[in-house]
N, C-alpha and C positions, 0 to 999 in steps of 0.2 A: 451386269456383267458378273462371272460370279470366279474367280479364279486357283485352284487350290497351288499352290503348292507346296510342289513334291520333295522331300526331302526321308532319306534312308535312316532307322529307328536310330541308329547307333550318331548319326548324324545329328539329329533335335538334342539327343542325352548329351553331348556334347556340349550341346549350347545349353542347355537347362539345369546340366546335372549341381548343387548345391543350389537350387534357388529354393528360396523355400516357400518361398509364397506361391507356389504350386500344388496345392494340396491331392490333386489326384497320384501323386508323385512319390509322397513323403511314407514311403512300404518300403521294407526287406531288398525288394527287386526294381529302382526306377526301370533302369532299360526294359523287362518285363514288362511291365506295366504299359510303358510307352505300345511297345507289341501290340499289345492287348486290342489299346485306344484306336493303335493305326488297323488292325481289320477290324472290328466292330466300325470305325466309321467310314471306312474305307469305301462303299459300298453309294456311300453318302460324296462323299470327294468326287466319285467321280462321276456325277450330273455336274459340275461343273460346265462351266464351257470352255472357260483353256484348261487348261494344265501344263505347269510349267517344273523343271525341274530345276529348283536353286543349288544342289550340291556344286560343289568349289567355284561358285559363281561369283562374281563385284555384283555389289549392292546397285553403282550405275547399267548393268548391263538389264538388270534383275527387272529393274522401272524400265528402262529400256521397250524389251519384249512386251511387259503386262500395257504400256502406254501404244504400243505397235497394235497387240491385239486386241486394245481399244478400239486404236478406230477402225479396224478390219470388222471387229462388232460390230458397230454403230453403221458404217458404210453396208453393210448386207440387211440387215435392218430398215435402212430408207429405200434399199435396195426392191425391199420387199411387196 
């Protein structure tokens, strides 16, 4: 099962700004670069089995949603 954790570009930027270990973001406009990368990658991301918004959600809730979707995914596969 593939899960796409959805997060707006601005939130991604807030999480990674100042992180020197992200070579693709070492530009004059890292937020713009994040937007470009998302635009390029979203078609692939939309093929995920589950798309889950993680904006302003606590980690335990995200984990719960992933596990719940995993169990539903397994159940559907068994019933095929």
